[in-house]
All heavy atoms as a GROMACS GRO file, in nm:
protein
  624
    1MET      N    1  18.561  10.722   7.532
    1MET     CA    2  18.584  10.782   7.663
    1MET      C    3  18.449  10.801   7.732
    1MET      O    4  18.358  10.858   7.676
    1MET     CB    5  18.656  10.916   7.647
    1MET     CG    6  18.670  10.990   7.777
    1MET     SD    7  18.730  11.155   7.751
    1MET     CE    8  18.884  11.144   7.834
    2THR      N    9  18.441  10.753   7.857
    2THR     CA   10  18.319  10.765   7.936
    2THR      C   11  18.335  10.876   8.037
    2THR      O   12  18.436  10.883   8.108
    2THR     CB   13  18.290  10.633   8.011
    2THR    OG1   14  18.284  10.528   7.915
    2THR    CG2   15  18.162  10.642   8.088
    3ILE      N   16  18.237  10.963   8.043
    3ILE     CA   17  18.238  11.070   8.143
    3ILE      C   18  18.146  11.027   8.256
    3ILE      O   19  18.028  10.999   8.234
    3ILE     CB   20  18.191  11.203   8.083
    3ILE    CG1   21  18.287  11.246   7.972
    3ILE    CG2   22  18.180  11.310   8.192
    3ILE    CD1   23  18.245  11.371   7.898
    4GLU      N   24  18.202  11.020   8.374
    4GLU     CA   25  18.124  10.979   8.491
    4GLU      C   26  18.086  11.101   8.573
    4GLU      O   27  18.161  11.198   8.580
    4GLU     CB   28  18.203  10.880   8.576
    4GLU     CG   29  18.230  10.750   8.505
    4GLU     CD   30  18.300  10.649   8.592
    4GLU    OE1   31  18.283  10.655   8.715
    4GLU    OE2   32  18.372  10.566   8.536
    5THR      N   33  17.971  11.094   8.634
    5THR     CA   34  17.928  11.203   8.721
    5THR      C   35  17.948  11.160   8.865
    5THR      O   36  17.958  11.041   8.896
    5THR     CB   37  17.779  11.238   8.698
    5THR    OG1   38  17.702  11.122   8.724
    5THR    CG2   39  17.755  11.285   8.556
    6MET      N   40  17.953  11.259   8.952
    6MET     CA   41  17.968  11.231   9.094
    6MET      C   42  17.842  11.162   9.145
    6MET      O   43  17.731  11.200   9.105
    6MET     CB   44  17.988  11.360   9.174
    6MET     CG   45  18.121  11.428   9.147
    6MET     SD   46  18.260  11.331   9.207
    6MET     CE   47  18.239  11.346   9.382
    7PRO      N   48  17.856  11.062   9.231
    7PRO     CA   49  17.738  10.996   9.284
    7PRO      C   50  17.662  11.088   9.378
    7PRO      O   51  17.719  11.179   9.439
    7PRO     CB   52  17.796  10.877   9.360
    7PRO     CG   53  17.935  10.916   9.392
    7PRO     CD   54  17.979  11.007   9.281
    8GLU      N   55  17.531  11.065   9.388
    8GLU     CA   56  17.450  11.141   9.483
    8GLU      C   57  17.493  11.104   9.624
    8GLU      O   58  17.523  10.988   9.653
    8GLU     CB   59  17.302  11.108   9.465
    8GLU     CG   60  17.243  11.161   9.336
    8GLU     CD   61  17.231  11.312   9.335
    8GLU    OE1   62  17.203  11.371   9.440
    8GLU    OE2   63  17.251  11.371   9.227
    9THR      N   64  17.498  11.203   9.711
    9THR     CA   65  17.532  11.178   9.851
    9THR      C   66  17.427  11.242   9.940
    9THR      O   67  17.348  11.324   9.894
    9THR     CB   68  17.670  11.236   9.888
    9THR    OG1   69  17.661  11.378   9.885
    9THR    CG2   70  17.779  11.188   9.794
   10ASN      N   71  17.431  11.204  10.066
   10ASN     CA   72  17.340  11.267  10.161
   10ASN      C   73  17.408  11.381  10.236
   10ASN      O   74  17.359  11.425  10.339
   10ASN     CB   75  17.286  11.163  10.260
   10ASN     CG   76  17.396  11.099  10.342
   10ASN    OD1   77  17.515  11.118  10.317
   10ASN    ND2   78  17.358  11.020  10.440
   11ALA      N   79  17.520  11.428  10.184
   11ALA     CA   80  17.593  11.538  10.248
   11ALA      C   81  17.508  11.666  10.241
   11ALA      O   82  17.438  11.689  10.142
   11ALA     CB   83  17.727  11.561  10.179
   12PRO      N   84  17.514  11.746  10.347
   12PRO     CA   85  17.436  11.870  10.344
   12PRO      C   86  17.492  11.967  10.242
   12PRO      O   87  17.609  11.961  10.206
   12PRO     CB   88  17.452  11.925  10.486
   12PRO     CG   89  17.580  11.868  10.535
   12PRO     CD   90  17.592  11.732  10.468
   13LYS      N   91  17.407  12.056  10.194
   13LYS     CA   92  17.454  12.160  10.103
   13LYS      C   93  17.550  12.250  10.179
   13LYS      O   94  17.534  12.272  10.299
   13LYS     CB   95  17.337  12.241  10.049
   13LYS     CG   96  17.250  12.161   9.955
   13LYS     CD   97  17.143  12.249   9.894
   13LYS     CE   98  17.061  12.165   9.798
   13LYS     NZ   99  16.961  12.243   9.730
   14MET      N  100  17.649  12.300  10.111
   14MET     CA  101  17.750  12.383  10.174
   14MET      C  102  17.735  12.528  10.127
   14MET      O  103  17.693  12.554  10.015
   14MET     CB  104  17.891  12.335  10.137
   14MET     CG  105  17.921  12.195  10.178
   14MET     SD  106  17.949  12.189  10.355
   14MET     CE  107  17.977  12.016  10.377
   15THR      N  108  17.768  12.620  10.215
   15THR     CA  109  17.771  12.762  10.183
   15THR      C  110  17.914  12.811  10.203
   15THR      O  111  17.973  12.787  10.308
   15THR     CB  112  17.677  12.842  10.276
   15THR    OG1  113  17.545  12.792  10.259
   15THR    CG2  114  17.681  12.990  10.244
   16ARG      N  115  17.968  12.875  10.104
   16ARG     CA  116  18.104  12.925  10.113
   16ARG      C  117  18.105  13.054  10.195
   16ARG      O  118  18.024  13.144  10.173
   16ARG     CB  119  18.160  12.951   9.974
   16ARG     CG  120  18.304  12.994   9.973
   16ARG     CD  121  18.356  13.002   9.830
   16ARG     NE  122  18.494  13.035   9.828
   16ARG     CZ  123  18.594  12.948   9.845
   16ARG    NH1  124  18.565  12.821   9.863
   16ARG    NH2  125  18.720  12.985   9.842
   17ILE      N  126  18.196  13.061  10.292
   17ILE     CA  127  18.214  13.183  10.371
   17ILE      C  128  18.361  13.222  10.366
   17ILE      O  129  18.447  13.140  10.338
   17ILE     CB  130  18.168  13.166  10.518
   17ILE    CG1  131  18.250  13.058  10.588
   17ILE    CG2  132  18.020  13.136  10.526
   17ILE    CD1  133  18.225  13.051  10.737
   18GLU      N  134  18.388  13.346  10.393
   18GLU     CA  135  18.525  13.394  10.395
   18GLU      C  136  18.548  13.466  10.526
   18GLU      O  137  18.468  13.553  10.564
   18GLU     CB  138  18.548  13.490  10.277
   18GLU     CG  139  18.692  13.526  10.258
   18GLU     CD  140  18.713  13.605  10.130
   18GLU    OE1  141  18.649  13.573  10.028
   18GLU    OE2  142  18.792  13.701  10.135
   19ILE      N  143  18.651  13.426  10.599
   19ILE     CA  144  18.683  13.489  10.727
   19ILE      C  145  18.831  13.524  10.731
   19ILE      O  146  18.910  13.472  10.652
   19ILE     CB  147  18.647  13.399  10.848
   19ILE    CG1  148  18.729  13.270  10.844
   19ILE    CG2  149  18.499  13.369  10.850
   19ILE    CD1  150  18.720  13.188  10.970
   20ASN      N  151  18.868  13.608  10.822
   20ASN     CA  152  19.008  13.643  10.844
   20ASN      C  153  19.052  13.588  10.978
   20ASN      O  154  18.981  13.604  11.078
   20ASN     CB  155  19.026  13.795  10.842
   20ASN     CG  156  18.994  13.854  10.708
   20ASN    OD1  157  19.036  13.803  10.606
   20ASN    ND2  158  18.917  13.961  10.707
   21VAL      N  159  19.164  13.520  10.978
   21VAL     CA  160  19.223  13.467  11.102
   21VAL      C  161  19.369  13.507  11.106
   21VAL      O  162  19.430  13.534  11.002
   21VAL     CB  163  19.210  13.313  11.111
   21VAL    CG1  164  19.064  13.270  11.116
   21VAL    CG2  165  19.279  13.244  10.997
   22PRO      N  166  19.428  13.512  11.226
   22PRO     CA  167  19.570  13.544  11.234
   22PRO      C  168  19.653  13.443  11.154
   22PRO      O  169  19.627  13.323  11.155
   22PRO     CB  170  19.600  13.533  11.384
   22PRO     CG  171  19.468  13.556  11.451
   22PRO     CD  172  19.366  13.495  11.358
   23THR      N  173  19.752  13.494  11.081
   23THR     CA  174  19.834  13.411  10.994
   23THR      C  175  19.900  13.297  11.070
   23THR      O  176  19.903  13.183  11.022
   23THR     CB  177  19.941  13.499  10.926
   23THR    OG1  178  19.873  13.602  10.854
   23THR    CG2  179  20.026  13.419  10.829
   24ALA      N  180  19.951  13.325  11.189
   24ALA     CA  181  20.018  13.220  11.268
   24ALA      C  182  19.919  13.109  11.306
   24ALA      O  183  19.954  12.990  11.305
   24ALA     CB  184  20.082  13.280  11.393
   25LEU      N  185  19.798  13.147  11.340
   25LEU     CA  186  19.696  13.048  11.376
   25LEU      C  187  19.661  12.960  11.256
   25LEU      O  188  19.647  12.838  11.269
   25LEU     CB  189  19.571  13.120  11.428
   25LEU     CG  190  19.460  13.033  11.483
   25LEU    CD1  191  19.508  12.954  11.604
   25LEU    CD2  192  19.342  13.120  11.522
   26LEU      N  193  19.649  13.020  11.140
   26LEU     CA  194  19.621  12.944  11.018
   26LEU      C  195  19.735  12.847  10.988
   26LEU      O  196  19.710  12.731  10.952
   26LEU     CB  197  19.599  13.038  10.899
   26LEU     CG  198  19.574  12.970  10.765
   26LEU    CD1  199  19.451  12.881  10.770
   26LEU    CD2  200  19.563  13.074  10.654
   27ALA      N  201  19.858  12.892  11.004
   27ALA     CA  202  19.972  12.804  10.979
   27ALA      C  203  19.970  12.684  11.073
   27ALA      O  204  19.998  12.571  11.031
   27ALA     CB  205  20.103  12.883  10.995
   28GLU      N  206  19.937  12.706  11.199
   28GLU     CA  207  19.927  12.594  11.294
   28GLU      C  208  19.817  12.498  11.254
   28GLU      O  209  19.834  12.376  11.261
   28GLU     CB  210  19.900  12.647  11.436
   28GLU     CG  211  20.020  12.709  11.503
   28GLU     CD  212  19.990  12.747  11.646
   28GLU    OE1  213  19.938  12.662  11.721
   28GLU    OE2  214  20.018  12.863  11.682
   29ALA      N  215  19.702  12.551  11.212
   29ALA     CA  216  19.590  12.467  11.171
   29ALA      C  217  19.627  12.384  11.049
   29ALA      O  218  19.597  12.266  11.041
   29ALA     CB  219  19.467  12.553  11.142
   30GLU      N  220  19.695  12.447  10.952
   30GLU     CA  221  19.734  12.375  10.832
   30GLU      C  222  19.837  12.266  10.864
   30GLU      O  223  19.833  12.157  10.807
   30GLU     CB  224  19.786  12.472  10.727
   30GLU     CG  225  19.675  12.558  10.668
   30GLU     CD  226  19.724  12.669  10.578
   30GLU    OE1  227  19.843  12.708  10.587
   30GLU    OE2  228  19.642  12.718  10.498
   31ALA      N  229  19.930  12.295  10.955
   31ALA     CA  230  20.029  12.194  10.994
   31ALA      C  231  19.959  12.078  11.065
   31ALA      O  232  19.992  11.960  11.041
   31ALA     CB  233  20.135  12.256  11.086
   32LEU      N  234  19.863  12.109  11.148
   32LEU     CA  235  19.786  12.005  11.218
   32LEU      C  236  19.709  11.919  11.118
   32LEU      O  237  19.703  11.797  11.131
   32LEU     CB  238  19.689  12.071  11.317
   32LEU     CG  239  19.608  11.978  11.406
   32LEU    CD1  240  19.700  11.894  11.495
   32LEU    CD2  241  19.511  12.058  11.489
   33ALA      N  242  19.654  11.982  11.015
   33ALA     CA  243  19.581  11.908  10.912
   33ALA      C  244  19.672  11.808  10.844
   33ALA      O  245  19.633  11.693  10.820
   33ALA     CB  246  19.522  12.005  10.810
   34VAL      N  247  19.793  11.848  10.813
   34VAL     CA  248  19.888  11.758  10.748
   34VAL      C  249  19.922  11.642  10.841
   34VAL      O  250  19.918  11.525  10.801
   34VAL     CB  251  20.017  11.834  10.709
   34VAL    CG1  252  20.126  11.737  10.664
   34VAL    CG2  253  19.987  11.935  10.599
   35ILE      N  254  19.950  11.671  10.967
   35ILE     CA  255  19.987  11.568  11.064
   35ILE      C  256  19.874  11.467  11.083
   35ILE      O  257  19.897  11.347  11.092
   35ILE     CB  258  20.025  11.633  11.200
   35ILE    CG1  259  20.156  11.711  11.186
   35ILE    CG2  260  20.035  11.528  11.311
   35ILE    CD1  261  20.185  11.803  11.303
   36GLU      N  262  19.751  11.517  11.091
   36GLU     CA  263  19.637  11.429  11.118
   36GLU      C  264  19.573  11.371  10.992
   36GLU      O  265  19.478  11.294  11.000
   36GLU     CB  266  19.532  11.505  11.200
   36GLU     CG  267  19.584  11.540  11.338
   36GLU     CD  268  19.478  11.598  11.429
   36GLU    OE1  269  19.364  11.621  11.384
   36GLU    OE2  270  19.510  11.620  11.546
   37GLY      N  271  19.626  11.408  10.875
   37GLY     CA  272  19.575  11.352  10.751
   37GLY      C  273  19.446  11.413  10.702
   37GLY      O  274  19.374  11.352  10.622
   38TRP      N  275  19.414  11.534  10.747
   38TRP     CA  276  19.292  11.602  10.705
   38TRP      C  277  19.322  11.692  10.586
   38TRP      O  278  19.428  11.752  10.577
   38TRP     CB  279  19.237  11.690  10.816
   38TRP     CG  280  19.187  11.618  10.935
   38TRP    CD1  281  19.253  11.597  11.052
   38TRP    CD2  282  19.059  11.558  10.952
   38TRP    NE1  283  19.175  11.527  11.139
   38TRP    CE2  284  19.054  11.501  11.080
   38TRP    CE3  285  18.948  11.546  10.869
   38TRP    CZ2  286  18.942  11.435  11.129
   38TRP    CZ3  287  18.836  11.480  10.918
   38TRP    CH2  288  18.835  11.425  11.046
   39LYS      N  289  19.226  11.704  10.498
   39LYS     CA  290  19.234  11.808  10.396
   39LYS      C  291  19.205  11.939  10.469
   39LYS      O  292  19.127  11.940  10.564
   39LYS     CB  293  19.128  11.785  10.288
   39LYS     CG  294  19.153  11.660  10.205
   39LYS     CD  295  19.043  11.642  10.104
   39LYS     CE  296  19.065  11.512  10.029
   39LYS     NZ  297  18.952  11.484   9.939
   40PRO      N  298  19.268  12.048  10.428
   40PRO     CA  299  19.244  12.176  10.498
   40PRO      C  300  19.096  12.211  10.509
   40PRO      O  301  19.051  12.256  10.615
   40PRO     CB  302  19.320  12.278  10.414
   40PRO     CG  303  19.431  12.199  10.352
   40PRO     CD  304  19.372  12.063  10.325
   41ALA      N  305  19.019  12.190  10.404
   41ALA     CA  306  18.876  12.224  10.410
   41ALA      C  307  18.805  12.142  10.517
   41ALA      O  308  18.718  12.194  10.588
   41ALA     CB  309  18.811  12.201  10.274
   42GLU      N  310  18.841  12.015  10.530
   42GLU     CA  311  18.780  11.931  10.633
   42GLU      C  312  18.813  11.982  10.772
   42GLU      O  313  18.727  11.988  10.859
   42GLU     CB  314  18.828  11.786  10.618
   42GLU     CG  315  18.781  11.718  10.492
   42GLU     CD  316  18.851  11.586  10.466
   42GLU    OE1  317  18.970  11.572  10.500
   42GLU    OE2  318  18.784  11.497  10.413
   43LEU      N  319  18.938  12.018  10.792
   43LEU     CA  320  18.980  12.069  10.923
   43LEU      C  321  18.906  12.199  10.957
   43LEU      O  322  18.858  12.216  11.069
   43LEU     CB  323  19.131  12.092  10.926
   43LEU     CG  324  19.188  12.122  11.064
   43LEU    CD1  325  19.180  11.998  11.152
   43LEU    CD2  326  19.330  12.170  11.054
   44HIS      N  327  18.890  12.288  10.859
   44HIS     CA  328  18.819  12.413  10.885
   44HIS      C  329  18.673  12.387  10.920
   44HIS      O  330  18.617  12.452  11.007
   44HIS     CB  331  18.831  12.507  10.765
   44HIS     CG  332  18.969  12.560  10.745
   44HIS    ND1  333  19.032  12.641  10.836
   44HIS    CD2  334  19.058  12.541  10.644
   44HIS    CE1  335  19.153  12.671  10.792
   44HIS    NE2  336  19.171  12.611  10.676
   45ARG      N  337  18.611  12.292  10.852
   45ARG     CA  338  18.472  12.259  10.884
   45ARG      C  339  18.462  12.204  11.026
   45ARG      O  340  18.369  12.237  11.100
   45ARG     CB  341  18.414  12.158  10.784
   45ARG     CG  342  18.372  12.222  10.654
   45ARG     CD  343  18.288  12.127  10.570
   45ARG     NE  344  18.363  12.014  10.517
   45ARG     CZ  345  18.435  12.016  10.406
   45ARG    NH1  346  18.442  12.126  10.334
   45ARG    NH2  347  18.498  11.909  10.365
   46ILE      N  348  18.558  12.121  11.065
   46ILE     CA  349  18.557  12.066  11.201
   46ILE      C  350  18.573  12.179  11.303
   46ILE      O  351  18.503  12.183  11.403
   46ILE     CB  352  18.669  11.961  11.219
   46ILE    CG1  353  18.634  11.835  11.140
   46ILE    CG2  354  18.691  11.928  11.366
   46ILE    CD1  355  18.748  11.737  11.128
   47PHE      N  356  18.666  12.270  11.278
   47PHE     CA  357  18.685  12.383  11.370
   47PHE      C  358  18.556  12.464  11.383
   47PHE      O  359  18.517  12.504  11.491
   47PHE     CB  360  18.796  12.476  11.320
   47PHE     CG  361  18.936  12.422  11.339
   47PHE    CD1  362  19.044  12.491  11.286
   47PHE    CD2  363  18.960  12.305  11.409
   47PHE    CE1  364  19.173  12.445  11.304
   47PHE    CE2  365  19.089  12.258  11.426
   47PHE     CZ  366  19.196  12.328  11.373
   48TRP      N  367  18.490  12.489  11.271
   48TRP     CA  368  18.366  12.567  11.271
   48TRP      C  369  18.260  12.495  11.350
   48TRP      O  370  18.192  12.554  11.435
   48TRP     CB  371  18.321  12.589  11.126
   48TRP     CG  372  18.268  12.726  11.101
   48TRP    CD1  373  18.338  12.829  11.048
   48TRP    CD2  374  18.137  12.774  11.126
   48TRP    NE1  375  18.258  12.940  11.039
   48TRP    CE2  376  18.133  12.908  11.087
   48TRP    CE3  377  18.023  12.718  11.179
   48TRP    CZ2  378  18.020  12.987  11.098
   48TRP    CZ3  379  17.909  12.796  11.191
   48TRP    CH2  380  17.908  12.929  11.150
   49GLU      N  381  18.246  12.365  11.324
   49GLU     CA  382  18.143  12.286  11.393
   49GLU      C  383  18.169  12.279  11.542
   49GLU      O  384  18.081  12.302  11.624
   49GLU     CB  385  18.140  12.144  11.335
   49GLU     CG  386  18.037  12.055  11.399
   49GLU     CD  387  18.044  11.912  11.346
   49GLU    OE1  388  18.094  11.890  11.235
   49GLU    OE2  389  17.996  11.824  11.418
   50LYS      N  390  18.293  12.249  11.581
   50LYS     CA  391  18.325  12.238  11.724
   50LYS      C  392  18.317  12.373  11.793
   50LYS      O  393  18.270  12.382  11.906
   50LYS     CB  394  18.463  12.173  11.743
   50LYS     CG  395  18.464  12.026  11.710
   50LYS     CD  396  18.601  11.965  11.733
   50LYS     CE  397  18.600  11.820  11.699
   50LYS     NZ  398  18.566  11.736  11.813
   51GLY      N  399  18.361  12.477  11.726
   51GLY     CA  400  18.352  12.611  11.784
   51GLY      C  401  18.209  12.652  11.806
   51GLY      O  402  18.174  12.710  11.910
   52PHE      N  403  18.123  12.621  11.711
   52PHE     CA  404  17.982  12.652  11.726
   52PHE      C  405  17.921  12.574  11.841
   52PHE      O  406  17.842  12.627  11.919
   52PHE     CB  407  17.905  12.623  11.596
   52PHE     CG  408  17.759  12.652  11.608
   52PHE    CD1  409  17.713  12.782  11.608
   52PHE    CD2  410  17.668  12.549  11.622
   52PHE    CE1  411  17.577  12.810  11.620
   52PHE    CE2  412  17.532  12.575  11.635
   52PHE     CZ  413  17.487  12.706  11.633
   53ALA      N  414  17.960  12.446  11.853
   53ALA     CA  415  17.907  12.362  11.962
   53ALA      C  416  17.945  12.420  12.098
   53ALA      O  417  17.862  12.427  12.189
   53ALA     CB  418  17.958  12.219  11.948
   54VAL      N  419  18.069  12.464  12.112
   54VAL     CA  420  18.114  12.524  12.239
   54VAL      C  421  18.037  12.652  12.267
   54VAL      O  422  17.993  12.676  12.379
   54VAL     CB  423  18.267  12.551  12.235
   54VAL    CG1  424  18.311  12.638  12.351
   54VAL    CG2  425  18.344  12.420  12.235
   55HIS      N  426  18.019  12.734  12.163
   55HIS     CA  427  17.944  12.859  12.181
   55HIS      C  428  17.799  12.831  12.221
   55HIS      O  429  17.746  12.892  12.313
   55HIS     CB  430  17.947  12.942  12.053
   55HIS     CG  431  17.859  13.062  12.061
   55HIS    ND1  432  17.895  13.175  12.133
   55HIS    CD2  433  17.736  13.087  12.013
   55HIS    CE1  434  17.797  13.263  12.126
   55HIS    NE2  435  17.699  13.212  12.053
   56ALA      N  436  17.735  12.737  12.153
   56ALA     CA  437  17.595  12.704  12.182
   56ALA      C  438  17.580  12.651  12.324
   56ALA      O  439  17.485  12.686  12.394
   56ALA     CB  440  17.542  12.603  12.081
   57GLU      N  441  17.675  12.569  12.367
   57GLU     CA  442  17.669  12.516  12.504
   57GLU      C  443  17.680  12.628  12.606
   57GLU      O  444  17.603  12.633  12.703
   57GLU     CB  445  17.782  12.415  12.525
   57GLU     CG  446  17.782  12.353  12.663
   57GLU     CD  447  17.896  12.253  12.683
   57GLU    OE1  448  17.965  12.220  12.587
   57GLU    OE2  449  17.914  12.210  12.798
   58GLY      N  450  17.772  12.720  12.584
   58GLY     CA  451  17.786  12.834  12.675
   58GLY      C  452  17.662  12.921  12.676
   58GLY      O  453  17.617  12.967  12.781
   59SER      N  454  17.606  12.943  12.559
   59SER     CA  455  17.485  13.024  12.549
   59SER      C  456  17.370  12.958  12.624
   59SER      O  457  17.296  13.024  12.697
   59SER     CB  458  17.447  13.042  12.401
   59SER     OG  459  17.329  13.116  12.389
   60ASN      N  460  17.354  12.828  12.607
   60ASN     CA  461  17.248  12.756  12.677
   60ASN      C  462  17.265  12.767  12.828
   60ASN      O  463  17.168  12.788  12.901
   60ASN     CB  464  17.245  12.608  12.636
   60ASN     CG  465  17.196  12.589  12.494
   60ASN    OD1  466  17.134  12.677  12.436
   60ASN    ND2  467  17.225  12.473  12.438
   61LYS      N  468  17.388  12.753  12.876
   61LYS     CA  469  17.414  12.763  13.021
   61LYS      C  470  17.378  12.902  13.072
   61LYS      O  471  17.317  12.916  13.178
   61LYS     CB  472  17.560  12.732  13.051
   61LYS     CG  473  17.594  12.586  13.040
   61LYS     CD  474  17.740  12.562  13.069
   61LYS     CE  475  17.775  12.415  13.055
   61LYS     NZ  476  17.918  12.392  13.078
   62ARG      N  477  17.414  13.006  12.994
   62ARG     CA  478  17.382  13.143  13.036
   62ARG      C  479  17.232  13.164  13.042
   62ARG      O  480  17.179  13.224  13.136
   62ARG     CB  481  17.448  13.245  12.943
   62ARG     CG  482  17.598  13.261  12.965
   62ARG     CD  483  17.655  13.376  12.884
   62ARG     NE  484  17.640  13.360  12.741
   62ARG     CZ  485  17.722  13.288  12.664
   62ARG    NH1  486  17.823  13.223  12.718
   62ARG    NH2  487  17.702  13.279  12.534
   63LEU      N  488  17.159  13.113  12.942
   63LEU     CA  489  17.014  13.129  12.941
   63LEU      C  490  16.948  13.055  13.056
   63LEU      O  491  16.854  13.106  13.118
   63LEU     CB  492  16.957  13.082  12.806
   63LEU     CG  493  16.991  13.169  12.687
   63LEU    CD1  494  16.947  13.100  12.557
   63LEU    CD2  495  16.926  13.306  12.698
   64ILE      N  496  16.995  12.935  13.085
   64ILE     CA  497  16.939  12.858  13.197
   64ILE      C  498  16.967  12.929  13.328
   64ILE      O  499  16.878  12.945  13.412
   64ILE     CB  500  16.995  12.714  13.198
   64ILE    CG1  501  16.936  12.636  13.081
   64ILE    CG2  502  16.965  12.644  13.330
   64ILE    CD1  503  17.003  12.503  13.055
   65ASN      N  504  17.090  12.976  13.347
   65ASN     CA  505  17.125  13.046  13.470
   65ASN      C  506  17.044  13.175  13.485
   65ASN      O  507  16.998  13.208  13.594
   65ASN     CB  508  17.275  13.076  13.476
   65ASN     CG  509  17.355  12.953  13.504
   65ASN    OD1  510  17.308  12.860  13.568
   65ASN    ND2  511  17.478  12.949  13.454
   66LYS      N  512  17.026  13.247  13.374
   66LYS     CA  513  16.946  13.369  13.379
   66LYS      C  514  16.803  13.337  13.420
   66LYS      O  515  16.744  13.405  13.504
   66LYS     CB  516  16.947  13.438  13.242
   66LYS     CG  517  16.867  13.566  13.238
   66LYS     CD  518  16.868  13.628  13.100
   66LYS     CE  519  16.780  13.751  13.099
   66LYS     NZ  520  16.762  13.802  12.963
   67SER      N  521  16.748  13.231  13.362
   67SER     CA  522  16.612  13.189  13.395
   67SER      C  523  16.600  13.151  13.542
   67SER      O  524  16.504  13.187  13.609
   67SER     CB  525  16.572  13.071  13.307
   67SER     OG  526  16.447  13.022  13.343
   68LEU      N  527  16.699  13.080  13.594
   68LEU     CA  528  16.697  13.041  13.735
   68LEU      C  529  16.706  13.163  13.827
   68LEU      O  530  16.637  13.172  13.928
   68LEU     CB  531  16.811  12.944  13.766
   68LEU     CG  532  16.800  12.804  13.704
   68LEU    CD1  533  16.928  12.726  13.728
   68LEU    CD2  534  16.680  12.731  13.761
   69ARG      N  535  16.793  13.259  13.791
   69ARG     CA  536  16.808  13.380  13.873
   69ARG      C  537  16.681  13.463  13.873
   69ARG      O  538  16.647  13.525  13.973
   69ARG     CB  539  16.926  13.464  13.823
   69ARG     CG  540  17.062  13.405  13.860
   69ARG     CD  541  17.175  13.504  13.834
   69ARG     NE  542  17.180  13.548  13.696
   69ARG     CZ  543  17.250  13.489  13.598
   69ARG    NH1  544  17.320  13.380  13.625
   69ARG    NH2  545  17.249  13.537  13.476
   70GLU      N  546  16.609  13.466  13.762
   70GLU     CA  547  16.487  13.546  13.754
   70GLU      C  548  16.376  13.490  13.842
   70GLU      O  549  16.282  13.562  13.875
   70GLU     CB  550  16.439  13.554  13.608
   70GLU     CG  551  16.527  13.644  13.523
   70GLU     CD  552  16.492  13.640  13.376
   70GLU    OE1  553  16.411  13.554  13.334
   70GLU    OE2  554  16.547  13.723  13.302
   71LYS      N  555  16.386  13.367  13.884
   71LYS     CA  556  16.285  13.306  13.971
   71LYS      C  557  16.295  13.357  14.114
   71LYS      O  558  16.202  13.345  14.192
   71LYS     CB  559  16.298  13.154  13.970
   71LYS     CG  560  16.257  13.093  13.838
   71LYS     CD  561  16.270  12.942  13.841
   71LYS     CE  562  16.232  12.884  13.706
   71LYS     NZ  563  16.242  12.738  13.706
   72TYR      N  564  16.411  13.413  14.150
   72TYR     CA  565  16.431  13.465  14.285
   72TYR      C  566  16.402  13.613  14.290
   72TYR      O  567  16.434  13.687  14.197
   72TYR     CB  568  16.576  13.441  14.331
   72TYR     CG  569  16.606  13.296  14.355
   72TYR    CD1  570  16.669  13.219  14.258
   72TYR    CD2  571  16.572  13.236  14.476
   72TYR    CE1  572  16.697  13.085  14.280
   72TYR    CE2  573  16.599  13.102  14.499
   72TYR     CZ  574  16.661  13.027  14.401
   72TYR     OH  575  16.688  12.895  14.423
   73THR      N  576  16.343  13.656  14.397
   73THR     CA  577  16.321  13.800  14.417
   73THR      C  578  16.437  13.853  14.500
   73THR      O  579  16.514  13.776  14.558
   73THR     CB  580  16.189  13.827  14.491
   73THR    OG1  581  16.198  13.771  14.623
   73THR    CG2  582  16.070  13.768  14.416
   74ASP      N  583  16.448  13.982  14.508
   74ASP     CA  584  16.552  14.043  14.591
   74ASP      C  585  16.537  13.999  14.737
   74ASP      O  586  16.635  13.982  14.809
   74ASP     CB  587  16.548  14.195  14.582
   74ASP     CG  588  16.592  14.246  14.448
   74ASP    OD1  589  16.664  14.173  14.376
   74ASP    OD2  590  16.554  14.359  14.410
   75LYS      N  591  16.415  13.979  14.781
   75LYS     CA  592  16.388  13.936  14.919
   75LYS      C  593  16.444  13.797  14.945
   75LYS      O  594  16.498  13.770  15.052
   75LYS     CB  595  16.236  13.937  14.942
   75LYS     CG  596  16.197  13.927  15.085
   75LYS     CD  597  16.047  13.942  15.097
   75LYS     CE  598  16.007  13.963  15.242
   75LYS     NZ  599  15.865  13.981  15.258
   76ASP      N  600  16.437  13.708  14.845
   76ASP     CA  601  16.490  13.573  14.859
   76ASP      C  602  16.642  13.574  14.875
   76ASP      O  603  16.697  13.484  14.939
   76ASP     CB  604  16.454  13.486  14.737
   76ASP     CG  605  16.305  13.459  14.724
   76ASP    OD1  606  16.238  13.452  14.829
   76ASP    OD2  607  16.258  13.443  14.611
   77LEU      N  608  16.707  13.673  14.820
   77LEU     CA  609  16.853  13.676  14.822
   77LEU      C  610  16.907  13.738  14.949
   77LEU      O  611  17.026  13.734  14.974
   77LEU     CB  612  16.904  13.751  14.699
   77LEU     CG  613  16.869  13.685  14.564
   77LEU    CD1  614  16.913  13.774  14.450
   77LEU    CD2  615  16.929  13.547  14.551
   78GLU      N  616  16.823  13.798  15.032
   78GLU     CA  617  16.870  13.864  15.155
   78GLU      C  618  16.889  13.765  15.266
   78GLU      O  619  16.837  13.662  15.277
   78GLU     CB  620  16.771  13.973  15.197
   78GLU     CG  621  16.772  14.088  15.101
   78GLU     CD  622  16.668  14.192  15.138
   78GLU    OE1  623  16.586  14.171  15.228
   78GLU    OE2  624  16.672  14.298  15.075
   0.00000   0.00000   0.00000
């Protein structure tokens, strides 16, 4: 009997996290995973990644807008 090891990959190291989500939302996500052929863990990683991307984009827009507003004085706005 030969014991094989997993091949080396370039996948990033993973950190396990635990979160709480509404039960109905989790059920919808799991149903979507089945329909789209995703393993639940893959779907959760995609949600995390896309959610972070949306948050980062919004944050960047707020910072840019704040920076632009700070360039104007109260006199410029009158």
